[in-house]
N, CA, C and O atoms as a printed pandas DataFrame, in Angstrom:
     atom_number atom_name residue_name chain_id  residue_number  x_coord  y_coord  z_coord
0              1         N          MET        A               1    0.822   -1.199    0.000
1              2        CA          MET        A               1    0.000    0.000    0.000
2              3         C          MET        A               1    0.867    1.264    0.000
3              4         O          MET        A               1    0.602    2.208   -0.745
4              5         N          LYS        A               2    1.904    1.269    0.844
5              6        CA          LYS        A               2    2.786    2.425    0.902
6              7         C          LYS        A               2    3.490    2.634   -0.436
7              8         O          LYS        A               2    3.715    3.773   -0.844
8              9         N          THR        A               3    3.838    1.552   -1.118
9             10        CA          THR        A               3    4.515    1.654   -2.415
10            11         C          THR        A               3    3.599    2.291   -3.445
11            12         O          THR        A               3    4.043    3.128   -4.231
12            13         N          LYS        A               4    2.330    1.909   -3.454
13            14        CA          LYS        A               4    1.375    2.483   -4.398
14            15         C          LYS        A               4    1.190    3.974   -4.147
15            16         O          LYS        A               4    1.119    4.760   -5.092
16            17         N          ILE        A               5    1.112    4.362   -2.898
17            18        CA          ILE        A               5    0.959    5.779   -2.553
18            19         C          ILE        A               5    2.206    6.560   -2.978
19            20         O          ILE        A               5    2.103    7.662   -3.516
20            21         N          LEU        A               6    3.384    5.978   -2.731
21            22        CA          LEU        A               6    4.623    6.635   -3.116
22            23         C          LEU        A               6    4.705    6.800   -4.638
23            24         O          LEU        A               6    5.110    7.858   -5.119
24            25         N          ILE        A               7    4.331    5.783   -5.390
25            26        CA          ILE        A               7    4.348    5.855   -6.855
26            27         C          ILE        A               7    3.361    6.912   -7.340
27            28         O          ILE        A               7    3.679    7.676   -8.251
28            29         N          LEU        A               8    2.185    6.967   -6.753
29            30        CA          LEU        A               8    1.190    7.973   -7.119
30            31         C          LEU        A               8    1.700    9.374   -6.815
31            32         O          LEU        A               8    1.537   10.284   -7.628
32            33         N          PHE        A               9    2.314    9.552   -5.658
33            34        CA          PHE        A               9    2.860   10.854   -5.286
34            35         C          PHE        A               9    3.948   11.305   -6.274
35            36         O          PHE        A               9    3.953   12.457   -6.709
36            37         N          ILE        A              10    4.847   10.415   -6.617
37            38        CA          ILE        A              10    5.927   10.743   -7.561
38            39         C          ILE        A              10    5.348   11.065   -8.929
39            40         O          ILE        A              10    5.794   12.012   -9.577
40            41         N          ALA        A              11    4.365   10.297   -9.381
41            42        CA          ALA        A              11    3.739   10.560  -10.682
42            43         C          ALA        A              11    3.073   11.936  -10.698
43            44         O          ALA        A              11    3.205   12.670  -11.677
44            45         N          LEU        A              12    2.368   12.291   -9.641
45            46        CA          LEU        A              12    1.729   13.605   -9.558
46            47         C          LEU        A              12    2.765   14.722   -9.527
47            48         O          LEU        A              12    2.588   15.760  -10.165
48            49         N          LEU        A              13    3.833   14.508   -8.790
49            50        CA          LEU        A              13    4.894   15.507   -8.708
50            51         C          LEU        A              13    5.522   15.749  -10.073
51            52         O          LEU        A              13    5.713   16.899  -10.469
52            53         N          LEU        A              14    5.842   14.695  -10.787
53            54        CA          LEU        A              14    6.449   14.832  -12.112
54            55         C          LEU        A              14    5.492   15.470  -13.111
55            56         O          LEU        A              14    5.920   16.260  -13.953
56            57         N          THR        A              15    4.227   15.148  -13.035
57            58        CA          THR        A              15    3.241   15.726  -13.939
58            59         C          THR        A              15    3.107   17.227  -13.700
59            60         O          THR        A              15    3.028   17.998  -14.656
60            61         N          ASN        A              16    3.081   17.644  -12.452
61            62        CA          ASN        A              16    2.920   19.061  -12.133
62            63         C          ASN        A              16    4.168   19.872  -12.415
63            64         O          ASN        A              16    4.071   21.090  -12.568
64            65         N          CYS        A              17    5.328   19.258  -12.491
65            66        CA          CYS        A              17    6.569   19.982  -12.745
66            67         C          CYS        A              17    6.903   20.058  -14.228
67            68         O          CYS        A              17    7.838   20.756  -14.620
68            69         N          LYS        A              18    6.153   19.351  -15.044
69            70        CA          LYS        A              18    6.451   19.333  -16.479
70            71         C          LYS        A              18    6.250   20.720  -17.079
71            72         O          LYS        A              18    5.229   21.370  -16.856
72            73         N          LYS        A              19    7.242   21.154  -17.841
73            74        CA          LYS        A              19    7.126   22.426  -18.534
74            75         C          LYS        A              19    6.301   22.227  -19.793
75            76         O          LYS        A              19    6.067   21.099  -20.226
76            77         N          HIS        A              20    5.865   23.335  -20.375
77            78        CA          HIS        A              20    5.150   23.269  -21.638
78            79         C          HIS        A              20    6.029   22.626  -22.689
79            80         O          HIS        A              20    7.252   22.757  -22.641
80            81         N          ASP        A              21    5.423   21.935  -23.635
81            82        CA          ASP        A              21    6.155   21.394  -24.760
82            83         C          ASP        A              21    6.736   22.571  -25.537
83            84         O          ASP        A              21    6.000   23.404  -26.066
84            85         N          ASP        A              22    8.052   22.628  -25.597
85            86        CA          ASP        A              22    8.691   23.771  -26.236
86            87         C          ASP        A              22    8.526   23.778  -27.739
87            88         O          ASP        A              22    8.363   24.851  -28.321
88            89         N          GLY        A              23    8.559   22.637  -28.391
89            90        CA          GLY        A              23    8.410   22.622  -29.839
90            91         C          GLY        A              23    9.510   23.421  -30.507
91            92         O          GLY        A              23   10.657   23.400  -30.060
92            93         N          THR        A              24    9.170   24.121  -31.566
93            94        CA          THR        A              24   10.132   24.925  -32.316
94            95         C          THR        A              24    9.739   26.398  -32.223
95            96         O          THR        A              24    8.598   26.775  -32.490
96            97         N          ARG        A              25   10.710   27.213  -31.840
97            98        CA          ARG        A              25   10.467   28.645  -31.709
98            99         C          ARG        A              25   10.298   29.266  -33.086
99           100         O          ARG        A              25   11.072   28.976  -33.999
100          101         N          GLY        A              26    9.294   30.118  -33.240
101          102        CA          GLY        A              26    9.031   30.810  -34.489
102          103         C          GLY        A              26   10.062   31.887  -34.768
103          104         O          GLY        A              26   10.815   32.277  -33.875
104          105         N          VAL        A              27   10.098   32.367  -35.993
105          106        CA          VAL        A              27   11.095   33.343  -36.438
106          107         C          VAL        A              27   11.089   34.606  -35.585
107          108         O          VAL        A              27   12.156   35.064  -35.175
108          109         N          ASN        A              28    9.948   35.171  -35.311
109          110        CA          ASN        A              28    9.863   36.424  -34.554
110          111         C          ASN        A              28    9.285   36.191  -33.163
111          112         O          ASN        A              28    8.462   36.967  -32.677
112          113         N          GLU        A              29    9.729   35.116  -32.537
113          114        CA          GLU        A              29    9.290   34.795  -31.179
114          115         C          GLU        A              29   10.478   34.832  -30.230
115          116         O          GLU        A              29   11.595   34.454  -30.583
116          117         N          ILE        A              30   10.210   35.291  -29.033
117          118        CA          ILE        A              30   11.163   35.195  -27.929
118          119         C          ILE        A              30   10.450   34.457  -26.816
119          120         O          ILE        A              30    9.358   34.839  -26.395
120          121         N          TRP        A              31   11.080   33.399  -26.347
121          122        CA          TRP        A              31   10.474   32.565  -25.310
122          123         C          TRP        A              31   11.069   32.877  -23.949
123          124         O          TRP        A              31   12.261   33.148  -23.808
124          125         N          LEU        A              32   10.202   32.830  -22.960
125          126        CA          LEU        A              32   10.616   32.888  -21.567
126          127         C          LEU        A              32   10.463   31.468  -21.047
127          128         O          LEU        A              32    9.348   30.983  -20.856
128          129         N          HIS        A              33   11.584   30.809  -20.819
129          130        CA          HIS        A              33   11.512   29.437  -20.307
130          131         C          HIS        A              33   12.790   29.072  -19.568
131          132         O          HIS        A              33   13.861   29.618  -19.831
132          133         N          ASP        A              34   12.650   28.141  -18.644
133          134        CA          ASP        A              34   13.774   27.709  -17.808
134          135         C          ASP        A              34   14.444   28.899  -17.130
135          136         O          ASP        A              34   15.661   28.918  -16.946
136          137         N          LYS        A              35   13.633   29.892  -16.761
137          138        CA          LYS        A              35   14.108   31.135  -16.127
138          139         C          LYS        A              35   15.172   31.825  -16.977
139          140         O          LYS        A              35   16.179   32.310  -16.461
140          141         N          ARG        A              36   14.933   31.863  -18.292
141          142        CA          ARG        A              36   15.823   32.601  -19.191
142          143         C          ARG        A              36   15.033   33.150  -20.364
143          144         O          ARG        A              36   13.912   32.719  -20.634
144          145         N          ILE        A              37   15.629   34.099  -21.050
145          146        CA          ILE        A              37   15.045   34.688  -22.246
146          147         C          ILE        A              37   15.762   34.065  -23.439
147          148         O          ILE        A              37   16.990   34.104  -23.519
148          149         N          ASP        A              38   14.995   33.490  -24.367
149          150        CA          ASP        A              38   15.558   32.747  -25.488
150          151         C          ASP        A              38   14.973   33.220  -26.809
151          152         O          ASP        A              38   13.768   33.070  -27.014
152          153         N          PRO        A              39   15.757   33.778  -27.707
153          154        CA          PRO        A              39   17.204   33.901  -27.587
154          155         C          PRO        A              39   17.583   35.065  -26.677
155          156         O          PRO        A              39   16.819   36.012  -26.493
156          157         N          PHE        A              40   18.772   34.967  -26.123
157          158        CA          PHE        A              40   19.291   35.988  -25.216
158          159         C          PHE        A              40   19.495   37.313  -25.952
159          160         O          PHE        A              40   19.220   38.382  -25.407
160          161         N          GLN        A              41   19.978   37.234  -27.190
161          162        CA          GLN        A              41   20.157   38.416  -28.033
162          163         C          GLN        A              41   19.629   38.102  -29.422
163          164         O          GLN        A              41   19.754   36.978  -29.909
164          165         N          THR        A              42   19.039   39.106  -30.052
165          166        CA          THR        A              42   18.561   38.935  -31.414
166          167         C          THR        A              42   18.614   40.265  -32.141
167          168         O          THR        A              42   18.577   41.329  -31.523
168          169         N          SER        A              43   18.702   40.190  -33.456
169          170        CA          SER        A              43   18.680   41.392  -34.302
170          171         C          SER        A              43   17.481   41.301  -35.230
171          172         O          SER        A              43   17.202   40.250  -35.808
172          173         N          ILE        A              44   16.769   42.426  -35.363
173          174        CA          ILE        A              44   15.586   42.467  -36.216
174          175         C          ILE        A              44   15.575   43.773  -37.012
175          176         O          ILE        A              44   16.315   44.708  -36.705
176          177         N          ALA        A              45   14.740   43.820  -38.020
177          178        CA          ALA        A              45   14.577   45.035  -38.815
178          179         C          ALA        A              45   13.547   45.952  -38.159
179          180         O          ALA        A              45   12.645   45.494  -37.457
180          181         N          VAL        A              46   13.700   47.242  -38.398
181          182        CA          VAL        A              46   12.703   48.217  -37.929
182          183         C          VAL        A              46   11.331   47.804  -38.462
183          184         O          VAL        A              46   11.198   47.422  -39.625
184          185         N          GLY        A              47   10.324   47.881  -37.612
185          186        CA          GLY        A              47    8.965   47.524  -38.005
186          187         C          GLY        A              47    8.587   46.086  -37.714
187          188         O          GLY        A              47    7.451   45.683  -37.967
188          189         N          THR        A              48    9.521   45.300  -37.184
189          190        CA          THR        A              48    9.253   43.892  -36.876
190          191         C          THR        A              48    8.446   43.771  -35.587
191          192         O          THR        A              48    8.718   44.460  -34.604
192          193         N          THR        A              49    7.456   42.893  -35.604
193          194        CA          THR        A              49    6.684   42.580  -34.408
194          195         C          THR        A              49    7.241   41.304  -33.794
195          196         O          THR        A              49    7.366   40.279  -34.463
196          197         N          ILE        A              50    7.570   41.383  -32.523
197          198        CA          ILE        A              50    8.066   40.225  -31.779
198          199         C          ILE        A              50    6.949   39.741  -30.859
199          200         O          ILE        A              50    6.256   40.538  -30.227
200          201         N          THR        A              51    6.790   38.431  -30.797
201          202        CA          THR        A              51    5.851   37.813  -29.866
202          203         C          THR        A              51    6.658   37.167  -28.744
203          204         O          THR        A              51    7.483   36.285  -28.984
204          205         N          PHE        A              52    6.411   37.616  -27.531
205          206        CA          PHE        A              52    7.042   37.044  -26.350
206          207         C          PHE        A              52    6.082   36.004  -25.783
207          208         O          PHE        A              52    4.904   36.299  -25.579
208          209         N          ILE        A              53    6.568   34.797  -25.528
209          210        CA          ILE        A              53    5.716   33.706  -25.052
210          211         C          ILE        A              53    6.305   33.127  -23.769
211          212         O          ILE        A              53    7.479   32.758  -23.723
212          213         N          ASN        A              54    5.476   33.052  -22.729
213          214        CA          ASN        A              54    5.903   32.449  -21.471
214          215         C          ASN        A              54    5.702   30.943  -21.545
215          216         O          ASN        A              54    4.568   30.466  -21.527
216          217         N          LYS        A              55    6.784   30.198  -21.628
217          218        CA          LYS        A              55    6.749   28.737  -21.690
218          219         C          LYS        A              55    6.990   28.105  -20.323
219          220         O          LYS        A              55    6.983   26.880  -20.200
220          221         N          ASP        A              56    7.202   28.919  -19.304
221          222        CA          ASP        A              56    7.434   28.411  -17.952
222          223         C          ASP        A              56    6.117   28.151  -17.230
223          224         O          ASP        A              56    5.051   28.583  -17.670
224          225         N          ASN        A              57    6.215   27.442  -16.122
225          226        CA          ASN        A              57    5.058   27.220  -15.252
226          227         C          ASN        A              57    4.995   28.280  -14.157
227          228         O          ASN        A              57    4.356   28.072  -13.125
228          229         N          MET        A              58    5.651   29.408  -14.376
229          230        CA          MET        A              58    5.650   30.497  -13.398
230          231         C          MET        A              58    5.369   31.813  -14.116
231          232         O          MET        A              58    5.511   31.912  -15.335
232          233         N          THR        A              59    4.978   32.798  -13.358
233          234        CA          THR        A              59    4.686   34.119  -13.904
234          235         C          THR        A              59    5.985   34.887  -14.121
235          236         O          THR        A              59    6.916   34.797  -13.321
236          237         N          HIS        A              60    6.031   35.650  -15.225
237          238        CA          HIS        A              60    7.156   36.541  -15.507
238          239         C          HIS        A              60    6.610   37.945  -15.767
239          240         O          HIS        A              60    5.507   38.102  -16.292
240          241         N          GLN        A              61    7.376   38.944  -15.402
241          242        CA          GLN        A              61    7.037   40.343  -15.669
242          243         C          GLN        A              61    8.076   40.856  -16.669
243          244         O          GLN        A              61    9.140   41.340  -16.284
244          245         N          LEU        A              62    7.747   40.742  -17.961
245          246        CA          LEU        A              62    8.668   41.153  -19.014
246          247         C          LEU        A              62    8.669   42.664  -19.137
247          248         O          LEU        A              62    7.617   43.276  -19.316
248          249         N          SER        A              63    9.845   43.268  -19.043
249          250        CA          SER        A              63    9.951   44.725  -19.083
250          251         C          SER        A              63   11.131   45.145  -19.949
251          252         O          SER        A              63   12.070   44.381  -20.173
252          253         N          GLU        A              64   11.054   46.384  -20.427
253          254        CA          GLU        A              64   12.144   46.994  -21.185
254          255         C          GLU        A              64   12.756   48.057  -20.280
255          256         O          GLU        A              64   12.028   48.759  -19.579
256          257         N          THR        A              65   14.078   48.187  -20.285
257          258        CA          THR        A              65   14.755   49.033  -19.290
258          259         C          THR        A              65   14.363   50.505  -19.332
259          260         O          THR        A              65   14.466   51.188  -18.313
260          261         N          ASN        A              66   13.920   51.014  -20.474
261          262        CA          ASN        A              66   13.493   52.419  -20.564
262          263         C          ASN        A              66   11.980   52.569  -20.447
263          264         O          ASN        A              66   11.417   53.577  -20.873
264          265         N          ASN        A              67   11.327   51.567  -19.870
265          266        CA          ASN        A              67    9.873   51.574  -19.647
266          267         C          ASN        A              67    9.064   51.689  -20.935
267          268         O          ASN        A              67    7.955   52.223  -20.933
268          269         N          LEU        A              68    9.619   51.188  -22.024
269          270        CA          LEU        A              68    8.900   51.184  -23.295
270          271         C          LEU        A              68    7.687   50.263  -23.214
271          272         O          LEU        A              68    6.628   50.564  -23.765
272          273         N          PHE        A              69    7.852   49.145  -22.527
273          274        CA          PHE        A              69    6.734   48.227  -22.302
274          275         C          PHE        A              69    7.000   47.398  -21.054
275          276         O          PHE        A              69    8.137   47.267  -20.601
276          277         N          SER        A              70    5.935   46.848  -20.517
277          278        CA          SER        A              70    5.998   45.920  -19.393
278          279         C          SER        A              70    4.731   45.080  -19.448
279          280         O          SER        A              70    3.630   45.612  -19.587
280          281         N          SER        A              71    4.891   43.779  -19.339
281          282        CA          SER        A              71    3.738   42.892  -19.433
282          283         C          SER        A              71    3.890   41.718  -18.480
283          284         O          SER        A              71    4.907   41.025  -18.481
284          285         N          LYS        A              72    2.865   41.508  -17.670
285          286        CA          LYS        A              72    2.841   40.363  -16.767
286          287         C          LYS        A              72    2.323   39.162  -17.558
287          288         O          LYS        A              72    1.214   39.190  -18.091
288          289         N          LEU        A              73    3.131   38.117  -17.626
289          290        CA          LEU        A              73    2.783   36.935  -18.416
290          291         C          LEU        A              73    2.650   35.711  -17.523
291          292         O          LEU        A              73    3.623   35.248  -16.928
292          293         N          GLN        A              74    1.447   35.204  -17.442
293          294        CA          GLN        A              74    1.223   33.932  -16.759
294          295         C          GLN        A              74    1.703   32.810  -17.680
295          296         O          GLN        A              74    1.987   33.054  -18.853
296          297         N          SER        A              75    1.794   31.616  -17.173
297          298        CA          SER        A              75    2.199   30.465  -17.982
298          299         C          SER        A              75    1.318   30.358  -19.222
299          300         O          SER        A              75    0.092   30.318  -19.117
300          301         N          GLY        A              76    1.952   30.311  -20.406
301          302        CA          GLY        A              76    1.227   30.184  -21.662
302          303         C          GLY        A              76    0.808   31.500  -22.296
303          304         O          GLY        A              76    0.373   31.509  -23.448
304          305         N          ASP        A              77    0.926   32.617  -21.575
305          306        CA          ASP        A              77    0.529   33.921  -22.112
306          307         C          ASP        A              77    1.501   34.404  -23.185
307          308         O          ASP        A              77    2.665   34.007  -23.224
308          309         N          LYS        A              78    0.981   35.281  -24.059
309          310        CA          LYS        A              78    1.777   35.897  -25.122
310          311         C          LYS        A              78    1.618   37.412  -25.039
311          312         O          LYS        A              78    0.592   37.927  -24.594
312          313         N          PHE        A              79    2.656   38.105  -25.478
313          314        CA          PHE        A              79    2.647   39.564  -25.559
314          315         C          PHE        A              79    3.384   39.942  -26.837
315          316         O          PHE        A              79    4.465   39.421  -27.112
316          317         N          THR        A              80    2.804   40.847  -27.617
317          318        CA          THR        A              80    3.465   41.270  -28.846
318          319         C          THR        A              80    3.819   42.748  -28.771
319          320         O          THR        A              80    3.123   43.550  -28.148
320          321         N          TYR        A              81    4.928   43.078  -29.429
321          322        CA          TYR        A              81    5.360   44.471  -29.492
322          323         C          TYR        A              81    6.033   44.701  -30.842
323          324         O          TYR        A              81    6.833   43.880  -31.292
324          325         N          THR        A              82    5.707   45.818  -31.483
325          326        CA          THR        A              82    6.318   46.183  -32.753
326          327         C          THR        A              82    7.401   47.219  -32.494
327          328         O          THR        A              82    7.139   48.267  -31.903
328          329         N          PHE        A              83    8.618   46.924  -32.939
329          330        CA          PHE        A              83    9.776   47.797  -32.748
330          331         C          PHE        A              83    9.915   48.693  -33.973
331          332         O          PHE        A              83   10.417   48.265  -35.012
332          333         N          ASN        A              84    9.465   49.940  -33.842
333          334        CA          ASN        A              84    9.434   50.884  -34.964
334          335         C          ASN        A              84   10.618   51.846  -35.010
335          336         O          ASN        A              84   10.730   52.644  -35.941
336          337         N          THR        A              85   11.494   51.777  -34.023
337          338        CA          THR        A              85   12.629   52.691  -33.962
338          339         C          THR        A              85   13.915   51.888  -33.791
339          340         O          THR        A              85   13.977   50.968  -32.976
340          341         N          ALA        A              86   14.938   52.243  -34.565
341          342        CA          ALA        A              86   16.232   51.563  -34.462
342          343         C          ALA        A              86   16.848   51.818  -33.087
343          344         O          ALA        A              86   16.639   52.872  -32.485
344          345         N          GLY        A              87   17.600   50.850  -32.608
345          346        CA          GLY        A              87   18.277   50.975  -31.322
346          347         C          GLY        A              87   18.452   49.623  -30.677
347          348         O          GLY        A              87   18.083   48.594  -31.243
348          349         N          ILE        A              88   19.013   49.635  -29.496
349          350        CA          ILE        A              88   19.180   48.409  -28.715
350          351         C          ILE        A              88   18.225   48.488  -27.533
351          352         O          ILE        A              88   18.233   49.454  -26.770
352          353         N          TYR        A              89   17.412   47.461  -27.400
353          354        CA          TYR        A              89   16.402   47.391  -26.349
354          355         C          TYR        A              89   16.779   46.270  -25.386
355          356         O          TYR        A              89   16.832   45.100  -25.764
356          357         N          ASN        A              90   17.037   46.645  -24.143
357          358        CA          ASN        A              90   17.374   45.665  -23.116
358          359         C          ASN        A              90   16.088   45.248  -22.413
359          360         O          ASN        A              90   15.307   46.088  -21.965
360          361         N          ILE        A              91   15.883   43.943  -22.326
361          362        CA          ILE        A              91   14.676   43.410  -21.703
362          363         C          ILE        A              91   15.065   42.545  -20.507
363          364         O          ILE        A              91   16.180   42.028  -20.429
364          365         N          TYR        A              92   14.125   42.403  -19.584
365          366        CA          TYR        A              92   14.391   41.622  -18.380
366          367         C          TYR        A              92   13.077   41.205  -17.739
367          368         O          TYR        A              92   12.013   41.724  -18.077
368          369         N          CYS        A              93   13.165   40.265  -16.816
369          370        CA          CYS        A              93   12.015   39.878  -16.000
370          371         C          CYS        A              93   12.145   40.601  -14.667
371          372         O          CYS        A              93   13.136   40.432  -13.956
372          373         N          ALA        A              94   11.152   41.400  -14.334
373          374        CA          ALA        A              94   11.185   42.167  -13.086
374          375         C          ALA        A              94   11.026   41.273  -11.854
375          376         O          ALA        A              94   11.323   41.697  -10.737
376          377         N          ILE        A              95   10.565   40.052  -12.053
377          378        CA          ILE        A              95   10.399   39.109  -10.942
378          379         C          ILE        A              95   11.675   38.299  -10.734
379          380         O          ILE        A              95   12.096   38.073   -9.600
380          381         N          HIS        A              96   12.284   37.867  -11.825
381          382        CA          HIS        A              96   13.500   37.034  -11.793
382          383         C          HIS        A              96   14.624   37.833  -12.444
383          384         O          HIS        A              96   14.825   37.749  -13.656
384          385         N          ASN        A              97   15.360   38.611  -11.643
385          386        CA          ASN        A              97   16.313   39.571  -12.203
386          387         C          ASN        A              97   17.485   38.952  -12.953
387          388         O          ASN        A              97   18.240   39.680  -13.598
388          389         N          SER        A              98   17.662   37.649  -12.893
389          390        CA          SER        A              98   18.728   37.009  -13.682
390          391         C          SER        A              98   18.308   36.807  -15.135
391          392         O          SER        A              98   19.139   36.469  -15.977
392          393         N          MET        A              99   17.030   37.010  -15.433
393          394        CA          MET        A              99   16.525   36.859  -16.795
394          395         C          MET        A              99   16.689   38.173  -17.540
395          396         O          MET        A              99   15.957   39.131  -17.291
396          397         N          THR        A             100   17.652   38.217  -18.457
397          398        CA          THR        A             100   17.902   39.433  -19.222
398          399         C          THR        A             100   18.109   39.069  -20.695
399          400         O          THR        A             100   18.378   37.917  -21.036
400          401         N          GLY        A             101   17.976   40.070  -21.548
401          402        CA          GLY        A             101   18.200   39.870  -22.960
402          403         C          GLY        A             101   18.289   41.212  -23.672
403          404         O          GLY        A             101   18.102   42.265  -23.063
404          405         N          ALA        A             102   18.578   41.161  -24.974
405          406        CA          ALA        A             102   18.690   42.389  -25.754
406          407         C          ALA        A             102   18.180   42.163  -27.171
407          408         O          ALA        A             102   18.362   41.098  -27.760
408          409         N          ILE        A             103   17.542   43.191  -27.693
409          410        CA          ILE        A             103   17.031   43.169  -29.066
410          411         C          ILE        A             103   17.657   44.345  -29.794
411          412         O          ILE        A             103   17.485   45.499  -29.401
412          413         N          LYS        A             104   18.385   44.040  -30.860
413          414        CA          LYS        A             104   18.985   45.088  -31.688
414          415         C          LYS        A             104   18.056   45.316  -32.885
415          416         O          LYS        A             104   17.793   44.400  -33.665
416          417         N          VAL        A             105   17.568   46.544  -33.014
417          418        CA          VAL        A             105   16.663   46.899  -34.104
418          419         C          VAL        A             105   17.439   47.803  -35.051
419          420         O          VAL        A             105   17.971   48.838  -34.647
420          421         N          GLN        A             106   17.497   47.391  -36.336
421          422        CA          GLN        A             106   18.270   48.177  -37.324
422          423         C          GLN        A             106   17.529   48.336  -38.622
423          424         O          GLN        A             106   18.037   48.966  -39.550
């Protein structure tokens, strides 16, 4: 009986810890997963719309260092932003400060 309960507990634990199926990242997508921003750095053309997708099982607060945008993303949420001005945009998670990245718009 104890073995069955232990197996059930482990199965439930593993099921609840499973991250979203990552699949293949789209061309203009930036993923938040494994407590990181992926890709960490990217270059895009002026006028490109980027879709940020939270692939983690935790909430992230995606922000740009000059307060250009900020979006709270629950697990599975998406946020899009069109970069209409050339420059370098530093992004980060306000909740998990080790999550940083940069977008070069040219």
